[in-house]
ROMI-812729 format. One record per residue (C-alpha): residue number from 1; x, y, z. Coordinates in pm, whole numbers, padded with zeros to 5 digits. Layout:
<recs>
REC     n        u        v        w
REC   NUM        X        Y        Z
...
</recs>
This chain:
<recs>
REC     n        u        v        w
REC     1   -00643    03093   -01703
REC     2   -01023    03124   -01602
REC     3   -01255    02905   -01429
REC     4   -01654    02881   -01490
REC     5   -01857    02801   -01183
REC     6   -02155    02574   -01258
REC     7   -02407    02532   -00974
REC     8   -02668    02253   -00907
REC     9   -02790    02015   -01144
REC    10   -02854    02276   -01415
REC    11   -02456    02365   -01386
REC    12   -02437    01956   -01451
REC    13   -02640    01992   -01744
REC    14   -02408    02281   -01890
REC    15   -02129    02123   -01800
REC    16   -02208    01820   -02041
REC    17   -02102    01900   -02380
REC    18   -01724    02059   -02211
REC    19   -01702    01690   -02024
REC    20   -01754    01525   -02242
REC    21   -01468    01697   -02534
REC    22   -01232    01750   -02267
REC    23   -01345    01370   -02138
REC    24   -01260    01225   -02490
REC    25   -00891    01398   -02495
REC    26   -00745    01237   -02192
REC    27   -00558    00915   -02201
REC    28   -00673    00669   -01996
REC    29   -01061    00728   -01909
REC    30   -01172    00596   -01643
REC    31   -01521    00482   -01528
REC    32   -01488    00806   -01233
REC    33   -01356    01036   -01528
REC    34   -01761    00934   -01694
REC    35   -01985    01239   -01669
REC    36   -02277    00923   -01708
REC    37   -02122    00751   -01400
REC    38   -02145    01173   -01209
REC    39   -02484    01244   -01356
REC    40   -02607    00917   -01212
REC    41   -02482    00975   -00887
REC    42   -02639    01322   -00853
REC    43   -02985    01222   -01028
REC    44   -03020    00937   -00741
REC    45   -02759    00953   -00460
REC    46   -02679    01306   -00346
REC    47   -02921    01443   -00101
REC    48   -03079    01764   -00232
REC    49   -03076    01951    00063
REC    50   -02660    01947   -00045
REC    51   -02482    02168   -00250
REC    52   -02327    02062   -00580
REC    53   -02156    02239   -00880
REC    54   -01901    02225   -01087
REC    55   -01513    02409   -01150
REC    56   -01458    02451   -01503
REC    57   -01141    02582   -01589
REC    58   -01068    02733   -01948
REC    59   -00779    02812   -02135
REC    60   -00825    03020   -02406
REC    61   -01160    02952   -02446
REC    62   -01140    02549   -02450
REC    63   -01219    02410   -02180
REC    64   -00866    02251   -02003
REC    65   -01037    02091   -01652
REC    66   -01344    02033   -01437
REC    67   -01390    01958   -01094
REC    68   -01705    01791   -01002
REC    69   -01788    01909   -00591
REC    70   -02047    01849   -00337
REC    71   -01997    02139   -00028
REC    72   -01974    02016    00304
REC    73   -01868    02089    00641
REC    74   -01654    01864    00794
REC    75   -01432    01860    01115
REC    76   -01058    01836    01081
REC    77   -00789    01897    01368
REC    78   -01081    02028    01648
REC    79   -01201    02303    01383
REC    80   -01513    02275    01172
REC    81   -01415    02413    00821
REC    82   -01607    02479    00471
REC    83   -01470    02177    00178
REC    84   -01588    02159   -00195
REC    85   -01512    01759   -00218
REC    86   -01519    01535   -00468
REC    87   -01882    01328   -00485
REC    88   -01812    01110   -00198
REC    89   -02026    00789   -00185
REC    90   -01991    00364   -00115
REC    91   -02103    00326   -00479
REC    92   -01819    00526   -00637
REC    93   -01552    00425   -00452
REC    94   -01306    00548   -00702
REC    95   -01287    00952   -00784
REC    96   -01106    01213   -00942
REC    97   -01121    01551   -01158
REC    98   -01073    01551   -01514
REC    99   -00775    01779   -01522
REC   100   -00475    01850   -01907
REC   101   -00181    01760   -01820
REC   102   -00085    02045   -01966
REC   103   -00260    02266   -01686
REC   104   -00033    02536   -01491
REC   105   -00104    02410   -01160
REC   106   -00051    02730   -00916
REC   107   -00239    02976   -01191
REC   108   -00510    02681   -01178
REC   109   -00580    02730   -00888
REC   110   -00552    03134   -00837
REC   111   -00848    03111   -01084
REC   112   -01029    02900   -00889
REC   113   -00996    03174   -00647
REC   114   -01125    03399   -00810
REC   115   -01419    03206   -00977
REC   116   -01544    03092   -00679
REC   117   -01507    03400   -00492
REC   118   -01712    03593   -00793
REC   119   -01970    03276   -00694
REC   120   -01933    03425   -00341
REC   121   -01925    03075   -00190
REC   122   -01652    03014    00125
REC   123   -01438    02759    00135
REC   124   -01119    02681    00245
REC   125   -01035    02386    00131
REC   126   -01117    02142   -00149
REC   127   -01069    01781   -00052
REC   128   -01010    01511   -00365
REC   129   -01111    01215   -00238
REC   130   -00995    00837   -00285
REC   131   -00791    00910   -00587
REC   132   -00504    00690   -00769
REC   133   -00169    00705   -00823
REC   134   -00248    00774   -01160
REC   135   -00492    01006   -01114
REC   136   -00524    01288   -01260
REC   137   -00623    01501   -00911
REC   138   -00254    01349   -00769
REC   139   -00092    01484   -01064
REC   140   -00202    01862   -01025
REC   141   -00180    01837   -00624
REC   142    00204    01745   -00652
REC   143    00246    02051   -00872
REC   144    00101    02222   -00551
REC   145    00359    02276   -00237
REC   146    00011    02356   -00033
REC   147   -00134    02078   -00064
REC   148   -00174    01746    00133
REC   149   -00128    01407    00039
REC   150   -00167    01144    00188
REC   151   -00242    00729    00163
REC   152   -00554    00604    00179
REC   153   -00581    00271    00125
REC   154   -00571    00085   -00201
REC   155   -00736   -00072   -00518
REC   156   -00667   -00354   -00683
REC   157   -00639   -00481   -01089
REC   158   -00516   -00669   -01370
REC   159   -00264   -00619   -01615
REC   160   -00529   -00827   -01903
REC   161   -00316   -00693   -02204
REC   162   -00098   -01056   -02230
REC   163   -00249   -01441   -02202
REC   164   -00416   -01549   -01970
REC   165   -00228   -01862   -01845
REC   166    00047   -01665   -01640
REC   167   -00206   -01473   -01467
REC   168   -00350   -01830   -01306
REC   169   -00038   -01979   -01255
REC   170    00043   -01652   -01032
REC   171   -00309   -01751   -00868
REC   172   -00237   -01884   -00459
REC   173   -00208   -02233   -00468
REC   174   -00556   -02315   -00265
REC   175   -00727   -02075   -00501
REC   176   -00631   -02266   -00779
REC   177   -00792   -02573   -00570
REC   178   -01078   -02387   -00541
REC   179   -01117   -02310   -00895
REC   180   -01072   -02677   -01040
REC   181   -01303   -02792   -00778
REC   182   -01567   -02554   -00802
REC   183   -01580   -02593   -01221
REC   184   -01626   -02971   -01194
REC   185   -01852   -02930   -00938
REC   186   -02026   -02732   -01147
REC   187   -01995   -02907   -01445
REC   188   -02146   -03218   -01308
REC   189   -02483   -03019   -01187
REC   190   -02592   -02952   -01563
REC   191   -02461   -02721   -01847
REC   192   -02265   -02427   -01806
REC   193   -02342   -02131   -01969
REC   194   -02120   -01762   -01874
REC   195   -02341   -01474   -02040
REC   196   -02204   -01071   -02075
REC   197   -02510   -00883   -02102
REC   198   -02377   -00483   -02175
REC   199   -02629   -00174   -02296
REC   200   -02842   -00196   -02526
REC   201   -02937   -00550   -02524
REC   202   -03292   -00655   -02516
REC   203   -03206   -00848   -02180
REC   204   -03064   -00594   -01985
REC   205   -03336   -00509   -01777
REC   206   -03392   -00908   -01709
REC   207   -03047   -00964   -01657
REC   208   -03022   -00666   -01373
REC   209   -03326   -00818   -01219
REC   210   -03138   -01139   -01184
REC   211   -02765   -01017   -01024
REC   212   -02993   -00787   -00767
REC   213   -03172   -01101   -00675
REC   214   -02880   -01264   -00598
REC   215   -02719   -01033   -00438
REC   216   -02994   -01009   -00163
REC   217   -03022   -01354   -00117
REC   218   -02691   -01362    00031
REC   219   -02522   -01212    00353
REC   220   -02576   -00856    00171
REC   221   -02959   -00948    00204
REC   222   -03267   -00781    00495
REC   223   -03105   -01045    00717
REC   224   -02721   -00962    00693
REC   225   -02552   -00648    00610
REC   226   -02909   -00452    00449
REC   227   -02644   -00399    00171
REC   228   -02766   -00481   -00123
REC   229   -02834   -00307   -00404
REC   230   -03232   -00438   -00370
REC   231   -03297   -00278   -00012
REC   232   -03245    00089   -00121
REC   233   -03507    00243   -00398
REC   234   -03283    00534   -00442
REC   235   -02918    00269   -00501
REC   236   -03140    00072   -00722
REC   237   -03227    00361   -00987
REC   238   -02834    00479   -00930
REC   239   -02775    00169   -01074
REC   240   -03041    00080   -01307
REC   241   -02998    00490   -01457
REC   242   -02645    00307   -01556
REC   243   -02774    00001   -01738
REC   244   -02939    00219   -01932
REC   245   -02732    00446   -02044
REC   246   -02624    00462   -02437
REC   247   -02266    00643   -02457
REC   248   -01973    00570   -02634
REC   249   -01748    00657   -02338
REC   250   -01921    00392   -02053
REC   251   -02074    00047   -02103
REC   252   -02226   -00079   -01759
REC   253   -02241   -00505   -01809
REC   254   -02391   -00798   -01620
REC   255   -02200   -01134   -01639
REC   256   -02426   -01452   -01502
REC   257   -02281   -01794   -01396
REC   258   -02600   -02019   -01502
REC   259   -02607   -02300   -01467
REC   260   -02896   -02564   -01647
REC   261   -02998   -02186   -01688
REC   262   -03049   -02091   -01355
REC   263   -02776   -01811   -01280
REC   264   -02542   -01886   -00951
REC   265   -02352   -01578   -00984
REC   266   -02343   -01271   -01121
REC   267   -02137   -00921   -01101
REC   268   -02188   -00547   -01210
REC   269   -01954   -00424   -01447
REC   270   -01889   -00141   -01664
REC   271   -01628   -00115   -01957
REC   272   -01391    00250   -01989
REC   273   -01192    00319   -02258
REC   274   -00912    00006   -02212
REC   275   -01107   -00115   -01828
REC   276   -01320   -00333   -01724
REC   277   -01429   -00280   -01376
REC   278   -01602   -00463   -01184
REC   279   -01853   -00278   -00888
REC   280   -02038   -00574   -00773
REC   281   -02037   -00925   -00692
REC   282   -02271   -01178   -00588
REC   283   -02332   -01578   -00568
REC   284   -02621   -01847   -00466
REC   285   -02480   -01943   -00115
REC   286   -02645   -02260   -00140
REC   287   -02399   -02316   -00425
REC   288   -02058   -02185   -00207
REC   289   -01964   -02552   -00226
REC   290   -01885   -02502   -00589
REC   291   -01725   -02159   -00526
REC   292   -01964   -02016   -00839
REC   293   -01856   -01649   -00790
REC   294   -01451   -01723   -00770
REC   295   -01531   -01921   -01078
REC   296   -01711   -01662   -01273
REC   297   -01419   -01411   -01158
REC   298   -01190   -01619   -01325
REC   299   -01367   -01674   -01644
REC   300   -01425   -01290   -01628
REC   301   -01040   -01236   -01628
REC   302   -00985   -01498   -01845
REC   303   -01199   -01372   -02130
REC   304   -01015   -00978   -02036
REC   305   -00741   -01105   -02181
REC   306   -00947   -01216   -02485
REC   307   -01097   -00871   -02603
REC   308   -00970   -00593   -02716
REC   309   -00961   -00289   -02651
REC   310   -00907   -00440   -02319
REC   311   -00627   -00416   -02110
REC   312   -00722   -00355   -01767
REC   313   -00959   -00556   -01574
REC   314   -00952   -00356   -01185
REC   315   -01147   -00479   -00935
REC   316   -01197   -00130   -00755
REC   317   -01094   -00272   -00388
REC   318   -00836   -00374   -00191
REC   319   -01001   -00695    00024
REC   320   -00858   -00942    00180
REC   321   -00988   -01171   -00027
REC   322   -00781   -01002   -00344
REC   323   -00466   -01130   -00179
REC   324   -00470   -01487   -00311
REC   325   -00597   -01403   -00705
REC   326   -00232   -01138   -00689
REC   327   -00395   -00876   -00874
REC   328   -00154   -00567   -00831
REC   329   -00214   -00318   -00566
REC   330   -00213    00054   -00580
REC   331   -00202    00273   -00344
REC   332   -00561    00574   -00326
REC   333   -00513    00928   -00145
REC   334   -00667    01146    00018
REC   335   -00619    01490   -00083
REC   336   -00633    01837    00089
REC   337   -00559    02166   -00083
REC   338   -00649    02439    00162
REC   339   -00745    02809   -00024
REC   340   -00456    02958    00200
REC   341   -00074    02872    00250
REC   342   -00193    03004    00608
REC   343   -00427    02666    00629
REC   344   -00186    02464    00525
REC   345    00053    02535    00840
REC   346   -00223    02483    01028
REC   347   -00264    02179    00887
REC   348    00065    02024    00905
REC   349    00055    02173    01240
REC   350   -00173    02031    01377
REC   351   -00087    01676    01219
REC   352    00243    01657    01365
REC   353    00095    01711    01685
REC   354   -00156    01429    01651
REC   355    00164    01167    01534
REC   356    00307    01302    01859
REC   357    00019    01215    02063
REC   358   -00021    00855    01875
REC   359    00267    00784    01921
REC   360    00226    00797    02304
REC   361   -00056    00603    02330
REC   362   -00005    00155    02371
REC   363    00015    00027    02001
REC   364   -00285   -00127    01883
REC   365   -00306   -00421    01644
REC   366   -00249   -00307    01235
REC   367   -00693   -00409    01205
REC   368   -00814   -00256    01496
REC   369   -00681    00074    01442
REC   370   -00793    00088    01055
REC   371   -00357    00133    00927
REC   372   -00256    00148    00602
REC   373   -00061   -00175    00670
REC   374   -00413   -00315    00732
REC   375   -00537   -00548    00458
REC   376   -00920   -00485    00480
REC   377   -00865   -00057    00553
REC   378   -00981    00184    00244
REC   379   -00946    00447    00461
REC   380   -00637    00507    00786
REC   381   -00874    00582    01082
REC   382   -00661    00886    01159
REC   383   -00769    01037    00808
REC   384   -01149    01005    00870
REC   385   -01364    01273    00804
REC   386   -01639    01327    01052
REC   387   -01993    01575    00896
REC   388   -01970    01875    01145
REC   389   -02234    01897    01375
REC   390   -02588    02040    01216
</recs>
């Protein structure tokens, strides 16, 4: 086993060929395995002054593993650590390394240590955060006795291999009533049109602009949370690059629900392998009485059940409103792989001490504390990593 280090954006470009070749051999590819997704991230969302690179694992000259990382200083248990982390952004949400199932984890970690030593990179731990139950990273970590694996939220998805009707029968009663009333009100206002526009479609630039306008017009706009894509040039360019991708591994889509030719709800989605993922949703709040966002969501699920090779519709996150849809929930994990066993023992001791101190403090509500029982929690407060002061 041998590891090769690819530094910076030039290194990312050098890793493209082995990345695409390895991704093609791994089962159940997801958007967070796609080279184009990370290429867009590093081009537009990654701070230029933060070191980044790719660790490539090779066996008999063949690429068998890839770990993209950003180098960070973080505070953990009162210590300042040099950490190599999977790229972290609100626009990535989920992440993973690309690691063949046949990898010997301890041998691979030894190769990584030697590789980073040759490259002159000091580090205390690898952090593989926001990885799902079926991730390559979690499988790899379970082969390392010193790895720290902690639940850190959830992700919801529908099994779309069967018909839509059994899934819709499991919706909460109030959601079924909302959908029925919404379809009726929308239909009374004009002809309904459902658009699914993908990469390569000449209408994509138009559809992307319509989606941006819908999202910025509502609670995500400048008079609300300020999180709309259109309010940040870097974020807008990240998604614009993805909508222009011409790759068999990743297809970005814009879904629009139109009433009398006017878009009233939209989704920014992707298709990778057998999974469709919904990354962003938006609707015209003047149509809120007709629940156009929910009606579009039901249509996307129904269409996904009818389309092949789609077998799964991922909602990516785990938000309170998703409970009414009865989508299956998977745990998302935060993984720390210390460079040395000593670091692992110190970290476990610090966590035990923190747990004992926490047990002596007055109990707080799950929502206030960000505990794992809170449906809104995506990362437990006790697991949060704060960048070290510079």
